[in-house]
Each structure stands twice: as C-alpha cells, then as structure tokens.
C-alpha positions in Angstrom: 0.0 0.0 0.0 1.4 3.3 -1.0 1.8 6.0 1.7 1.0 9.7 1.0 3.3 12.0 3.0 2.1 15.1 4.8 3.8 17.3 2.3 1.9 15.7 -0.5 -1.4 16.1 1.3 -0.7 19.7 2.1 0.1 20.9 -1.4 -3.2 22.8 -1.6 -3.2 26.0 0.5 -6.0 26.2 3.0 -7.5 29.4 1.6 -7.3 28.1 -2.0 -9.0 24.8 -1.2 -12.4 24.0 -2.7 -13.8 23.5 0.8 -12.9 27.1 2.0 -14.0 28.7 -1.3 -17.4 27.0 -1.5 -18.0 27.4 2.2 -17.3 31.2 2.0 -19.4 31.6 -1.1 -22.4 29.9 0.5 -22.0 31.8 3.7 -21.6 35.2 2.0 -24.6 34.6 -0.3 -26.8 33.4 2.5 -25.7 36.3 4.7 -26.5 38.8 2.0 -29.9 37.3 1.3 -30.9 37.1 5.0 -29.7 40.7 5.6 -31.8 41.9 2.7 -34.8 39.9 4.0 -34.3 41.3 7.5 -34.2 44.9 6.2 -37.1 44.3 3.9 -39.3 42.8 6.6 -38.4 45.5 9.1 -39.2 48.3 6.7 -42.4 46.6 5.5 -43.6 46.2 9.1 -42.9 49.8 9.9 -44.7 50.9 6.8 -47.7 48.9 7.8 -47.8 50.5 11.2 -47.2 53.9 9.7 -50.2 53.5 7.3 -52.4 52.2 10.1 -51.4 55.1 12.5 -51.7 57.7 9.7 -55.3 56.6 9.0 -56.2 56.6 12.7 -54.6 60.0 13.5 -56.1 61.7 10.5 -59.5 60.4 11.3 -59.2 61.8 14.9 -57.9 65.2 13.9 -60.5 65.6 11.2 -63.2 64.7 13.7 -62.0 67.3 16.2 -61.6 70.0 13.5 -65.1 69.3 12.1 -66.7 69.4 15.5 -65.0 72.7 16.4 -65.9 74.2 13.0 -69.6 73.6 13.8 -69.4 75.9 16.9 -70.9 79.4 16.6 -68.0 80.9 18.5 -64.5 79.3 18.6 -62.8 80.2 21.9 -61.2 78.4 24.8 -64.4 77.5 26.4 -66.1 76.2 23.3 -63.0 74.1 22.5 -62.9 72.6 26.0 -66.6 71.7 25.7 -66.0 70.0 22.4 -63.0 68.0 23.7 -65.0 66.9 26.8 -67.7 65.7 24.5 -65.4 63.6 22.4 -64.4 60.5 24.3 -61.8 57.8 23.6 -59.4 60.0 21.6 -56.5 58.4 23.4 -54.1 61.2 22.7 -51.0 62.3 24.4 -51.4 66.0 23.5 -54.1 68.1 21.7 -53.6 71.7 20.7 -56.1 74.0 19.1 -55.1 77.4 17.8 -56.8 80.4 16.2 -55.9 81.6 12.6 -53.0 83.6 14.0 -51.4 80.6 15.8 -52.4 81.6 19.3 -53.2 78.6 21.6 -56.9 78.3 22.4 -56.5 74.8 24.0 -53.6 72.6 25.1 -54.3 69.3 26.8 -50.9 69.3 28.6 -51.2 72.8 30.0 -53.6 74.1 32.5 -54.0 77.5 30.9 -50.4 78.8 31.2 -49.9 78.4 27.5 -53.2 79.9 26.4 -52.8 83.0 24.3 -49.2 82.1 23.4 -48.1 81.5 19.9 -47.0 78.1 18.9 -44.4 77.4 16.1 -44.7 73.7 15.6 -44.1 73.0 11.9 -47.2 70.9 11.7 -49.3 73.7 13.0 -47.7 76.3 10.7 -48.4 74.0 7.6 -52.0 73.4 8.8 -52.6 77.2 9.1 -51.5 77.3 5.4 -54.4 75.0 4.6 -52.5 71.6 4.5 -53.2 68.3 6.2 -50.0 67.1 7.9 -48.9 63.8 9.4 -45.4 62.9 10.7 -44.3 59.7 12.2 -41.2 58.6 14.1 -40.1 55.3 15.7 -37.2 55.0 18.1 -36.3 52.9 21.2 -39.6 51.0 21.0 -41.8 54.0 21.0 -43.9 55.4 18.1 -44.4 59.2 18.0 -47.1 60.4 15.7 -48.1 63.9 14.9 -51.1 65.1 12.8 -52.4 68.6 12.1 -55.3 70.0 10.0 -56.9 73.4 9.4 -60.3 74.3 10.9 -62.5 75.5 8.1 -65.9 77.2 8.8 -67.7 78.0 5.6 -64.4 77.7 3.7 -62.8 80.2 6.0 -59.7 79.3 8.0 -60.7 79.7 11.7 -57.8 77.8 13.3 -55.8 74.6 13.4 -55.9 71.3 15.3 -52.7 69.6 16.3 -52.4 66.1 17.8 -49.5 64.2 19.2 -49.4 60.6 20.4 -46.8 58.4 22.1 -47.7 54.8 21.4 -45.4 52.5 23.4 -47.6 49.5 23.0 -47.3 49.4 19.2 -43.7 50.5 19.5 -43.0 47.5 21.6 -44.8 45.4 19.0 -42.6 46.7 16.2 -39.5 46.2 18.4 -40.6 42.6 19.2 -41.3 41.8 15.6 -37.9 43.2 14.5 -36.2 41.2 17.3 -37.9 38.1 16.2 -36.9 38.6 12.6 -33.3 39.3 13.7 -33.3 36.2 15.9 -34.6 34.1 13.0 -32.0 35.6 10.7 -29.2 34.8 13.1 -30.4 31.2 13.6 -30.7 30.8 9.8 -27.2 32.2 9.3 -25.7 29.9 11.9 -27.6 26.9 10.5 -26.8 27.6 6.9 -23.2 28.3 7.8 -22.9 25.0 9.5 -24.6 23.2 6.6 -22.4 25.0 4.1 -19.2 24.1 6.0 -20.4 20.5 6.3 -21.4 20.3 2.7 -18.1 21.9 1.5 -16.1 19.7 3.8 -17.8 16.5 2.5 -17.3 17.7 -1.1 -13.7 18.6 -0.4 -13.0 15.2 1.2 -14.4 13.3 -1.8 -12.3 15.4 -4.1 -9.2 14.9 -1.9 -9.9 11.1 -2.1 -9.5 11.4 -5.9 -6.4 13.5 -5.6 -4.8 11.1 -3.1 -5.7 8.2 -5.4 -4.1 9.9 -8.3 -0.9 10.3 -6.2 -1.0 6.6 -5.3 -1.4 5.6 -9.0 1.5 7.9 -9.8 3.6 5.9 -7.5 2.9 2.8 -9.5 0.1 1.1 -7.5 -2.3 0.7 -10.5 -4.6 -1.7 -8.6 -5.7 1.1 -6.2 -9.4 2.0 -6.3 -11.3 5.1 -5.1 -14.5 4.4 -3.3 -17.1 7.1 -3.8 -20.8 6.4 -3.3 -23.7 8.2 -4.9 -24.7 9.1 -8.4 -23.4 12.7 -8.6 -20.6 14.0 -10.9 -17.9 13.0 -8.4 -19.2 9.5 -8.1 -19.2 9.2 -11.9 -15.7 10.6 -11.9 -14.6 8.0 -9.3 -16.1 5.2 -11.4 -14.3 6.5 -14.5 -11.1 6.7 -12.5 -11.5 3.1 -11.4 -12.1 2.0 -15.0 -8.9 3.9 -16.0 -6.9 2.1 -13.2 -8.3 -1.3 -14.6 -7.0 -0.4 -18.0 -3.6 0.7 -16.5 -3.4 -2.6 -14.7 -4.1 -4.5 -17.9 -1.6 -2.4 -19.8 1.0 -2.9 -17.1 0.4 -6.7 -17.1 0.7 -6.8 -20.9 3.9 -4.8 -20.7 5.4 -7.0 -18.1 4.4 -10.1 -20.0 5.8 -8.6 -23.2 9.1 -7.8 -21.6 9.2 -11.3 -20.0 8.3 -13.1 -23.2 10.6 -11.0 -25.4 13.5 -11.6 -23.0 12.8 -15.3 -22.9 12.4 -15.6 -26.7 15.6 -13.6 -27.4 17.5 -15.5 -24.7 16.8 -18.9 -26.4 18.7 -18.3 -29.7 21.5 -16.5 -27.9 21.9 -19.4 -25.5 22.0 -21.8 -28.4 24.6 -19.7 -30.2 26.8 -19.5 -27.0 26.5 -23.2 -26.5 27.5 -24.0 -30.1 30.4 -21.6 -30.0 31.7 -23.0 -26.7 31.4 -26.5 -28.1 33.6 -25.6 -31.1 36.2 -23.9 -28.9 36.4 -26.6 -26.2 36.3 -29.7 -28.3 38.5 -31.1 -31.1 36.2 -31.5 -34.1 36.7 -32.4 -37.7 35.9 -29.9 -40.4 32.5 -31.4 -41.3 31.3 -31.2 -37.6 32.5 -27.6 -37.3 30.7 -26.7 -40.5 27.5 -28.3 -39.1 27.9 -26.4 -35.8 28.5 -23.1 -37.7 25.4 -23.8 -39.9 23.4 -24.2 -36.7 24.8 -21.0 -35.4 23.7 -19.3 -38.6 20.2 -20.8 -38.3 19.9 -19.4 -34.7 21.2 -16.1 -35.9 18.6 -16.0 -38.7 15.9 -16.9 -36.1 17.2 -14.1 -33.9 17.2 -11.7 -36.8 13.6 -12.6 -37.7 12.4 -12.1 -34.2 14.1 -8.7 -34.0 12.5 -7.7 -37.2 9.1 -8.6 -36.0 9.6 -6.7 -32.7 10.7 -3.7 -34.8 7.5 -4.2 -36.9 5.4 -4.0 -33.7 7.3 -0.9 -32.6 6.6 0.7 -35.9 2.9 -0.1 -35.7 2.5 1.1 -32.1 4.5 4.3 -32.7 1.7 5.5 -35.0 4.1 7.2 -37.4 2.1 8.5 -40.2 3.2 7.4 -43.7 1.9 8.2 -47.1 -0.7 5.6 -48.2 -1.0 4.6 -51.8 -3.5 2.8 -54.0 -2.4 -0.8 -54.2 -3.8 -3.8 -56.0 -4.0 -6.9 -53.8 -3.5 -9.5 -56.6 0.1 -8.7 -57.5 1.1 -8.6 -53.8 -0.4 -12.1 -53.3 1.6 -13.4 -56.3 4.8 -11.9 -54.9 4.2 -13.5 -51.5 3.5 -16.9 -53.0 6.7 -16.7 -55.0 8.7 -15.8 -51.9 7.2 -18.7 -49.8 7.0 -21.4 -52.5 10.3 -23.0 -51.4 9.1 -23.2 -47.8 5.8 -24.7 -48.9 7.5 -27.3 -51.1 9.8 -28.2 -48.2 6.7 -28.8 -46.0 4.8 -30.5 -48.8 2.1 -27.9 -48.7 0.2 -27.0 -51.9 -0.7 -23.3 -52.3 -3.7 -22.5 -54.5 -4.8 -19.0 -55.3 -8.3 -17.8 -56.5 -8.4 -14.2 -57.4 -12.0 -13.6 -58.6 -11.7 -9.8 -58.8 -8.6 -7.9 -58.2 -9.3 -5.0 -55.8 -7.5 -1.7 -55.2 -7.2 -0.4 -51.6 -5.6 2.6 -49.9 -2.8 1.2 -47.8 1.0 1.2 -47.3 2.3 -1.4 -49.7 4.8 -2.7 -47.1 1.9 -3.2 -44.6 -0.1 -5.2 -47.2 2.9 -7.3 -48.0 3.6 -8.0 -44.3 -0.1 -8.9 -43.7 -0.3 -11.4 -46.5 3.2 -12.8 -45.9 2.5 -13.5 -42.2 -0.9 -15.1 -42.9 0.5 -17.4 -45.6 3.6 -18.2 -43.6 1.5 -19.3 -40.6 -0.7 -21.3 -43.0 2.4 -23.2 -44.2 4.0 -23.6 -40.7 0.9 -24.9 -38.9 -0.4 -27.1 -41.8 0.0 -30.8 -42.0 2.4 -32.5 -44.4 0.7 -32.8 -47.7 -1.9 -30.2 -46.7 -3.3 -27.4 -48.8 -3.4 -23.6 -48.4 -6.1 -21.6 -50.2 -5.7 -17.9 -50.9 -8.9 -16.2 -52.2 -9.7 -12.6 -53.1 -13.1 -11.3 -54.2 -15.2 -8.1 -54.0 -18.3 -7.8 -51.9 -20.1 -4.5 -52.2 -17.5 -1.8 -51.4 -15.2 -4.2 -49.6 -12.3 -6.4 -50.6 -12.4 -9.8 -49.0 -9.1 -11.7 -48.6 -9.2 -15.2 -47.1 -6.3 -17.5 -46.2 -7.5 -21.0 -45.4 -5.3 -23.9 -44.4 -6.0 -27.6 -43.8 -4.1 -27.8 -40.4 -5.3 -29.2 -37.1 -7.2 -26.0 -36.2 -7.3 -23.7 -33.2 -9.2 -24.6 -29.9 -12.1 -22.3 -29.0 -10.3 -21.3 -25.8 -7.5 -19.8 -27.9 -9.4 -18.0 -30.6 -9.6 -14.8 -28.6 -5.9 -14.9 -27.7 -4.1 -15.8 -30.9 -3.7 -12.1 -31.8 -1.9 -11.4 -28.5 1.9 -10.9 -28.6 3.9 -14.1 -27.9 0.8 -16.2 -27.6 1.2 -19.7 -29.1 -1.5 -22.4 -29.2 1.1 -25.2 -29.3 4.4 -23.9 -27.9 6.4 -27.0 -28.6 5.4 -27.0 -32.2 5.9 -23.3 -32.5 9.4 -23.5 -31.2 10.1 -26.4 -33.6 8.8 -24.4 -36.6 10.6 -21.2 -35.5 7.4 -19.3 -34.5 7.7 -16.4 -32.1 4.0 -15.6 -31.5 4.4 -12.2 -33.0 3.1 -12.7 -36.5 -0.7 -12.5 -35.9 -0.2 -9.6 -33.5 1.6 -7.7 -36.3 -1.2 -8.6 -38.7 -4.0 -7.4 -36.5 -2.3 -4.1 -35.7 -1.5 -3.4 -39.3 -5.0 -4.3 -40.5 -6.6 -2.0 -37.9 -4.2 0.8 -38.7 -5.3 0.7 -42.3 -9.0 0.8 -41.5 -9.6 -2.9 -42.0 -10.9 -5.8 -39.9 -9.7 -9.4 -39.4 -11.7 -12.4 -38.4 -10.8 -16.1 -37.8 -12.8 -19.3 -37.9 -11.4 -22.6 -36.9 -12.3 -26.2 -36.0 -10.3 -28.8 -34.1 -9.5 -32.0 -36.0 -7.6 -33.5 -38.8 -7.9 -31.5 -42.0 -10.3 -29.0 -40.2 -7.9 -26.1 -40.5 -8.3 -22.3 -39.9 -9.6 -19.5 -42.1 -8.4 -15.9 -41.7 -10.6 -13.3 -43.3 -9.3 -9.8 -43.9 -11.7 -7.0 -45.0 -10.5 -3.7 -46.5 -12.6 -0.9 -47.9 -12.1 -0.6 -51.6 -10.6 2.5 -53.1 -11.7 2.5 -56.7 -9.3 4.3 -59.0 -11.9 5.1 -61.6 -14.3 6.7 -59.2 -11.4 8.8 -57.7 -10.3 9.9 -61.2 
C-alpha cells in the first residue's frame, strides 16, 4: 500500500481549497440574502404600522376639527366643551389654535400656554391649509403627529394639532424586529454549519480522488477510489477506477511482453553461445565444425527474424504516419507466393490462389505485403504434411475480402480470442520447432486495424479441419477517384 506523505497532502493552500471557497461563497450569499430579507421585513412592518397610524390619527384630527368648526364661537371654552364631549381620543397631546397661531387649548397645559403663539411645523403648515402627518419610531416608541386646518364656511378659523406616544405598538414593532433578527441569526448559523459540512464533504471526496491519483502515480495501479452516490464526483470515481483497470491490464501486458521478449531472445542467444563453446572446447573435424557453424547461422537467422518482428510491432505502435497509396492486392499475393513457395515445397504444402476480382485499396504497400506474408507463412508452418493452403480474393459491395484457409489441425475455441496477442502460441512445442515467435498475428492485427480494415478467424479442431483468416478492407476505386 502506497503511503502519502504530509507534504503531498498539504500541497493545496487552506485558503485556496475547494472547501474554503465553497463554504465562504455559500455563507456570504446566504448572509447577503438574509440581511436583505431582514431589512425588507423590518421596513415593511414599519410601513404597515405607519399607514395604520396615519389613518387613525387623520380620522381623529378631522373629527375634532369638524366638530369645532360647527361651533358658533371658537374660543377656549367652546373648544374645552368639544374636547370633553369627544371621548376615547387616546391622545398624548391636543392643541387648538386660532388663525394667527395663538393657543386656544392645550391638553398638557392648565392654561399657562393659552394666548401664546406656537411654532410647531405641523401647525404652521396646517394654518397654510395643509393636512399634515409625521411619524417617528425610536427605542420601542412610536411618536405620531397630525395637524389639519379648521374651516368654517371655507374660511380658516384655526388649526388642530395632535401628538401621540404609542409605546404598545412601538414594543410590538420592536418585538417583531427582534424576532426577525433572531430568526435571521439562527438561519445564518444553521446555513453556515450546513455550508461548512457540505463543502467539507465535497472537499473530502475530491481529496480522495487526488490522493488516489498520487497513489497511482507511485505505480500502484490496482488502487481503487470508493465514492458512493450518483453525482458527478461518483461518476468521476467510477471512470477513474475504469482507468486504473486499463492501467493494470496495460502494465500486465507490458510486463508479459518484456518477459516473453526476454525469454524468446534468450533462447537463440543461449544456443549460439553453447554451439560456439562446443567448437572452442572440443576437437572437431571440419564437417562437424561446419555443421555447428550452420546451426549458429540458423539461430542467428531466427534471432534476426524475431528482432525484425519486434521492430515491426514498434513501428505499428509508434503511430508514425506514412503516405498511403493505391495498391492492387493481386500482385502482392503473387509476390508473397513466390517468396514462400520454397518453404511450402519443403513442408509438402500446396498453395492455391483464387483471385475472382482484383481490388485496389488505400494502404501502405509494405503493410499489405507484411499482412499477406504472415498469414501465408502461418498457414504453411501450422499445416499438416501434404496439406493445402487456399488464398482467395473477391469483392463484396464496397469491400475487398481476402481469405487465407489452411488444412491444419485448427485452433481450440479457448485460444481463438488470444491468438492475436503478442507471444501467444497455441502449441508452444510445435511453435518453437517451426521457429514461431508468437508475434506474426499480433503484427497482422495491428497493421490491419491501422489501415481501416478488420480481421476475423474461424477454426475447428480435428484433422484437415484447418483455420480460415478473413481480412476485409474498404475498396478505393481508382476510376471513381479519377
């Protein structure tokens, strides 16, 4: 199990982490929204109380002014009588003035202010013919002022001024605002805790992925990240695990490739070393020495062929783009048959070709030659003595169909899916005897796929059952292109 050091875990600054940023964003947004709602609710409640108090005060002041205006004489006595008749006014102060602003009545004074001039702004505006209402709220107390002119037959005869301290409704406003503030604080704390918890959980899941990447970087490709759920991070975790599976498979193939390549290259080298030591350490006649030297040459040729095939695989995997050309398959088949006819004669294998329609395809000519050469060579090597090898070419719709069929012993079903793997051999003893390296079909498959083709294999186990390899390439018609 790989160990992640503290330095590797702490490579993300605290104030740059996803947890801190998301948490602060949620908190700030929530705080801004709740402050806005707090101010809005407070202002709205005050406006409602303001409208209610304005309507109540204006009704009272209009009632007093209308009643006074009905009096024949407006003086201190008549105003007192009117005020005494009007009950349940619930006012803190009531002032009545004449048209000049002299006080005729003041509910807070026992006569000392009568005859004095008052300069309250509300009274001044009322004497100018305006209805006035002002409202203030502070320290849990509402202070309301209302004033209106007294009109008798459309003639200004005075003004009425009212003032009211309402601590009950003021306390109600204060209580409402405190409740809103308390709810706001509770919500801020709750959402802050939720945001921190959520961002912490999200950050922990992200850190799991980062830690897993660091473990994979150290070479432990079998490591898995466990993330439950169906969100984006869980999907990312599953994709990450799929990637580690592919890395494990690739690493296993790489190690197998290195092991097999080392083993395969070691065998001819060991044979060459053994033969050379035998020549040096033993007294041999000339014919025996020539025989040993011939064996050394055979092993060197085998080593050369294996190296060439490894280089072919390297070339295919390097994905070096080369210029493709329009190539007819028929002439390449004939050239391969001529090259391998001596090997076929030595193995008593008869090669038969059947080119129904020659087809032109877009491919690298060397690739086409290598594909056909390897398939035909395998058909000869793994055939039976006196067997036959059929090479057929025909056109089907827009595809060129090339088949190579032998009369060998066939391939087991368990090996069909593995024969295109590097260094895989169905019968290792026979492969070594025939000089096979297990690279030919791997080269064929990679070259076919690189040139936009497909390859299939069908085989049955038994004498004269044989195997059939089918290669399909898209046709590139010269006439249509011209």
